[in-house]
C-alpha positions in Angstrom: -0.1 0.0 0.0 1.4 3.7 -1.0 2.6 5.6 2.2 0.2 8.3 1.9 -2.7 5.7 1.6 -1.4 4.1 4.7 -1.2 7.2 6.7 -4.9 8.2 5.6 -5.9 4.8 6.7 -4.4 5.1 10.0 -5.8 8.5 10.4 -9.2 7.3 9.6 -9.0 4.4 12.0 -8.2 6.8 14.8 -10.9 9.0 13.9 -13.6 6.1 13.7 -12.9 4.9 17.2 -13.6 8.6 18.4 -16.7 8.6 16.2 -17.8 5.4 17.3 -17.9 6.5 21.0 -20.3 9.5 19.9 -22.5 8.0 17.2 -25.9 7.1 18.9 -27.1 3.6 18.7 -30.7 4.1 19.4 -32.7 5.5 16.7 -34.1 8.4 18.5 -30.7 9.5 19.4 -29.6 10.0 15.9 -29.6 13.8 16.1 -28.0 16.2 13.6 -25.2 18.4 14.5 -25.7 22.2 15.0 -25.8 24.2 11.7 -22.6 25.5 12.3 -20.9 22.0 12.5 -22.5 21.0 9.4 -21.0 24.0 7.6 -17.6 23.3 9.0 -17.9 19.4 8.0 -19.1 20.8 4.3 -16.1 22.9 3.9 -13.4 20.6 5.4 -9.8 20.8 4.1 -10.0 17.2 2.7 -13.0 18.2 0.5 -11.3 20.5 -2.1 -13.1 22.8 -4.5 -14.7 21.3 -7.8 -11.8 23.1 -9.7 -9.1 21.6 -7.5 -10.8 18.3 -7.5 -11.0 18.2 -11.4 -7.2 19.3 -11.6 -6.0 16.6 -8.9 -8.0 14.2 -10.7 -6.6 14.7 -14.0 -3.0 14.7 -12.8 -3.9 11.3 -11.0 -5.7 9.8 -14.0 -3.2 10.9 -16.4 -0.2 8.9 -14.5 -2.4 5.6 -14.6 -1.8 2.9 -17.1 -4.8 1.5 -18.9 -5.3 -1.3 -16.5 -5.3 0.9 -13.5 -7.7 3.2 -15.5 -10.1 0.5 -16.6 -10.1 -0.8 -12.8 -11.5 2.5 -11.6 -14.8 1.6 -13.6 -15.5 -1.6 -11.3 -17.0 -2.3 -8.0 -16.6 -5.8 -6.7 -18.6 -7.8 -4.0 -16.4 -8.5 -0.7 -18.1 -10.5 2.2 -19.2 -8.1 5.0 -17.9 -10.3 7.6 -14.9 -12.1 6.3 -13.6 -11.2 2.5 -12.2 -14.5 0.7 -8.8 -14.4 -0.4 -10.1 -14.3 -3.9 -12.5 -11.1 -3.2 -9.3 -9.5 -1.9 -7.1 -10.5 -4.7 -9.5 -9.0 -7.2 -9.3 -5.8 -5.6 -5.3 -6.0 -5.9 -4.7 -7.5 -9.1 -7.5 -5.7 -11.1 -6.6 -2.4 -9.8 -10.4 -2.2 -8.8 -12.1 1.3 -7.9 -14.4 0.0 -5.2 -16.2 -2.9 -3.3 -19.6 -3.5 -2.1 -20.0 -5.2 1.3 -22.5 -8.1 0.7 -23.9 -10.8 2.7 -25.0 -8.7 5.6 -23.5 -8.5 8.9 -24.5 -8.2 12.6 -21.0 -7.8 13.7 -21.0 -3.9 14.5 -19.3 -0.7 13.7 -15.7 -1.8 14.9 -15.7 -5.2 13.0 -16.8 -3.5 9.7 -14.1 -1.0 10.2 -11.6 -3.9 10.1 -13.0 -5.6 6.9 -12.8 -1.8 5.3 -9.3 -1.2 6.3 -8.4 -4.6 5.0 -9.7 -3.9 1.8 -8.5 -0.6 1.6 -4.9 -1.9 2.2 -5.4 -3.9 -1.0 -5.7 -1.1 -3.1 -3.0 -0.8 -5.8 -4.0 2.5 -7.6 -1.7 5.2 -6.2 -3.1 7.5 -3.7 -6.7 6.8 -4.8 -8.8 5.1 -2.1 -11.3 2.7 -2.8 -15.1 3.3 -2.6 -16.5 1.0 0.2 -20.1 0.9 -0.3 -23.1 -1.0 1.4 -26.8 -1.0 1.0 -27.9 0.8 4.2 -31.4 1.9 3.2 -33.5 0.8 6.4 -36.1 -1.7 7.2 -35.5 -5.0 5.3 -32.5 -3.5 3.5 -30.0 -2.7 6.1 -27.0 -4.8 5.6 -24.6 -3.7 8.4 -26.1 -3.9 11.9 -24.9 -4.7 15.3 -23.1 -2.5 17.9 -22.8 0.9 16.8 -25.3 0.7 14.0 -28.8 1.8 14.8 -31.8 0.0 13.9 -33.2 2.0 10.7 -36.7 2.3 10.0 -38.3 1.4 6.6 -38.4 4.1 3.8 -42.1 3.9 4.2 -41.6 5.1 8.3 -39.0 7.4 7.2 -41.3 9.0 4.8 -43.8 10.0 7.8 -41.0 12.1 9.3 -40.3 15.8 8.7 -37.7 16.1 5.9 -35.6 18.0 8.4 -36.0 15.6 10.9 -35.0 12.9 8.5 -32.1 14.6 7.2 -30.8 14.8 10.8 -31.4 10.8 11.4 -29.8 10.2 8.1 -26.9 12.1 9.1 -26.6 10.0 12.4 -26.9 7.0 10.4 -24.4 8.1 7.8 -22.0 8.9 10.8 -22.0 5.2 11.7 -21.1 4.2 8.1 -18.3 6.6 8.4 -16.9 5.2 11.5 -17.1 1.9 10.0 -15.1 2.8 7.0 -18.0 2.8 4.5 -17.7 5.8 2.2 -20.9 5.3 -0.2 -24.2 4.5 0.6 -26.1 2.8 -2.0 -29.3 4.8 -1.2 -31.7 6.4 -1.2 -34.3 4.6 -3.4 -36.1 7.5 -5.4 -38.6 5.1 -7.0 -42.3 6.2 -6.9 -44.5 3.2 -6.2 -48.3 4.2 -7.2 -50.6 3.6 -4.2 -52.7 1.3 -6.0 -50.0 -1.1 -6.8 -48.3 -1.0 -3.3 -46.8 -4.5 -2.5 -47.5 -6.1 -5.8 -44.3 -4.1 -6.7 -41.7 -6.6 -5.6 -38.5 -4.6 -5.8 -39.6 -1.5 -4.0 -43.2 -1.6 -2.6 -43.2 -5.1 -1.2 -40.1 -4.3 0.7 -41.3 -1.0 2.0 -38.3 0.7 0.4 -40.6 3.9 -1.1 -40.6 7.3 0.6 -44.2 7.8 -0.4 -46.7 7.1 -3.3 -46.2 10.6 -5.2 -43.1 11.9 -6.8 -43.5 14.9 -4.5 -43.2 12.7 -1.3 -40.4 11.0 -2.7 -38.5 13.8 -3.8 -38.9 15.6 -0.3 -37.8 12.8 1.8 -35.4 11.1 -0.6 -33.5 14.4 -0.8 -33.6 14.9 2.8 -32.0 11.4 3.3 -29.3 12.0 0.5 -28.3 15.3 2.0 -28.0 13.6 5.5 -25.7 11.0 4.3 -23.6 14.1 2.5 -23.5 15.7 5.7 -21.9 12.9 7.3 -19.1 12.6 4.8 -20.9 9.5 3.0 -21.7 9.7 -0.6 -25.2 8.6 -1.6 -26.0 6.6 -4.8 -29.7 7.4 -5.6 -31.4 4.6 -7.5 -32.8 3.1 -9.8 -33.0 5.5 -12.7 -35.3 5.7 -14.3 -37.5 4.1 -11.4 -38.7 0.7 -10.6 -42.0 1.9 -9.0 -44.3 0.7 -11.7 -42.9 -2.8 -12.5 -44.1 -6.1 -11.0 -41.0 -8.2 -10.9 -37.7 -7.9 -9.3 -34.6 -7.7 -11.7 -32.5 -9.4 -9.0 -34.5 -12.8 -9.6 -36.7 -12.1 -12.5 -35.9 -11.9 -16.2 -37.0 -9.2 -18.6 -38.8 -6.9 -16.1 -40.7 -4.4 -18.0 -42.2 -1.0 -17.4 -44.9 -0.3 -19.9 -45.7 3.4 -18.3 -42.8 5.6 -17.9 -42.0 7.9 -20.7 -38.9 10.1 -21.1 -40.7 13.3 -19.5 -42.6 11.5 -17.0 -43.4 13.2 -13.7 -42.2 10.1 -12.0 -38.7 11.4 -12.8 -38.8 14.4 -10.7 -36.9 12.7 -7.7 -34.1 12.1 -9.7 -33.9 15.4 -11.2 -34.3 16.9 -7.7 -31.4 14.5 -6.7 -28.9 15.7 -9.4 -29.6 19.4 -8.6 -29.2 19.0 -4.7 -26.3 20.4 -2.9 -24.9 17.0 -2.4 -23.2 15.4 -5.2 -24.8 11.7 -5.8 -24.0 8.7 -7.7 -26.9 7.6 -9.8 -27.6 4.0 -10.1 -29.5 2.5 -13.0 -32.4 -0.1 -13.2 -31.9 -3.3 -15.3 -35.7 -3.1 -16.3 -36.6 -2.4 -19.5 -38.8 0.7 -20.6 -41.1 0.1 -23.7 -42.0 3.8 -23.7 -38.3 5.0 -23.8 -36.2 2.1 -25.5 -38.2 -1.1 -26.2 -35.0 -2.9 -27.4 -32.8 -2.4 -24.6 -32.9 -2.7 -20.6 -31.9 0.5 -19.2 -28.6 -0.5 -18.2 -27.7 -1.2 -21.9 -29.7 1.9 -23.3 -27.8 4.8 -24.7 -31.0 6.7 -24.6 -31.7 6.2 -20.9 -27.8 7.0 -19.8 -27.0 9.4 -22.3 -29.9 11.0 -23.6 -32.1 11.1 -20.6 -29.6 11.3 -17.7 -26.6 13.2 -19.3 -28.6 15.5 -21.5 -32.3 16.0 -20.2 -31.1 16.0 -16.4 -27.5 17.6 -17.3 -25.8 15.0 -14.9 -22.2 15.0 -15.2 -21.4 12.6 -12.2 -20.8 9.0 -11.9 -23.3 6.5 -13.5 -23.3 3.1 -11.8 -25.1 0.1 -12.7 -27.3 -2.1 -10.5 -25.7 -5.7 -10.2 -24.4 -6.9 -13.5 -22.9 -10.1 -11.8 -25.6 -12.2 -10.3 -28.9 -10.5 -11.1 -31.4 -12.7 -13.2 -31.9 -9.9 -15.6 -28.7 -10.2 -17.2 -27.8 -13.8 -16.9 -28.3 -14.6 -20.6 -25.7 -12.1 -21.5 -22.1 -13.1 -21.2 -20.1 -11.4 -18.3 -17.6 -9.4 -20.3 -20.3 -8.1 -22.9 -22.6 -7.1 -19.8 -19.5 -4.5 -18.9 -19.0 -3.5 -22.6 -22.7 -2.9 -23.2 -23.1 -0.6 -20.0 -20.0 1.5 -20.7 -20.7 1.9 -24.5 -24.2 3.0 -23.7 -22.8 5.7 -21.3 -22.2 4.3 -18.1 -19.1 5.0 -15.7 -18.8 2.2 -13.0 -19.9 -1.6 -13.4 -21.3 -3.2 -10.0 -20.9 -7.0 -9.6 -21.8 -8.6 -6.4 -20.2 -11.6 -7.7 -16.2 -11.2 -7.6 -15.9 -14.1 -9.6 -17.5 -12.4 -12.7 -14.7 -9.5 -12.6 -11.9 -10.9 -14.3 -14.0 -11.5 -17.4 -15.6 -8.3 -17.3 -12.3 -6.3 -16.6 -10.4 -8.4 -19.8 -13.5 -7.6 -21.9 -12.9 -4.1 -21.5 -9.0 -4.1 -21.5 -9.3 -6.1 -24.9 -11.8 -3.6 -26.4 -9.8 -0.7 -25.3 -6.5 -2.0 -26.9 -8.3 -2.2 -30.4 -10.5 0.4 -30.2 -9.3 4.1 -29.8 -12.6 5.6 -29.3 -13.6 3.1 -26.5 -10.0 3.8 -25.0 -10.9 7.4 -24.8 -14.1 6.5 -23.0 -12.5 4.6 -20.6 -9.9 7.1 -19.8 -12.8 9.9 -19.6 -15.0 7.6 -17.3 -11.9 6.8 -15.0 -11.1 10.6 -14.7 -14.9 11.3 -13.7 -14.6 8.4 -11.1 -11.3 9.9 -9.7 -12.8 13.3 -9.8 -15.8 12.3 -7.6 -13.3 10.6 -5.3 -11.2 13.6 -4.8 -14.2 15.9 -4.1 -15.1 13.2 -1.3 -11.7 13.4 0.1 -10.7 9.9 -1.0 -7.6 11.2 -3.1 -4.5 13.0 -1.5 -4.6 16.4 -3.4 -2.0 18.1 -1.2 
């Protein structure tokens, strides 16, 4: 591990111990800091200005070889309790840009911190730290539990709070993630489930992951949650663009899930529009459903209409676009692993997420082969790697001193 990374890891570990002592465990104790404290955190020295982050990221990315640049475009699953040797080797050998903690854990903040530090130590791309991410929404989708982690209510319950109160609580939950070494939360869910569909919507409504049944309610509460995470120094990843609230099947376990309702200018896109325009800078995760009124020929993750035309152009989003799981999800099981990565990146995506670390070698190899033979695709790899590194620099995950 480079010296600068080792020093930062040590500092983070020390900070985590202190923070863990004050982070509230009980739900009702998850209070926000005073406004002055929030302002100081937002302008902390390790969060450079946008121009400084861009300049720093450009220097760092230009110094990478192709293998390191390509590696930044992948997030791999690692076991939240005990990463396997294969999972850690993938981080090291493929120069990966991030990991997602999988399998769920009841071990608590301190044990999760040890896992986070272990995978950070395996990073091999200069002074660029890994994204360590988790699904920490609340209710049935809270993958990190135990001592130091509050029991989070469902999004349905969160949606009954005043937005300011939700932001305060989200900051407390984000502080717990920060103490555990988790710097990206794959939340909030911004999908709107109509009241008459409810639990018949398997990916969201059935699991009570929706903040309400109207775009207005989801916008108010989803944005509050997003900003609370950012206040705590955790990057939120809003999902699942352009929305899974009107489908029936869950793309994790069902093939060819279709939305026959949503249009390119749909009112149900408003929560995503608001998220992109908020002060905090989120990642945007893409659905793996097919939207027949938008692009009937491609699932969203492989659709340039969705990724480039809608998200980049219509919503003017210039940040990192991350896939939903392209490793183990049923939605993509008929597509060869390497082709999944190529289709997503070619359509306009930035980062391929695969819960199954075993799929990563084929994915990375396919991207490297294409980049070596196709100058235009190589430019895409360089562009998206710079975008990723710039987002990390803005979040304090790159030594820009």
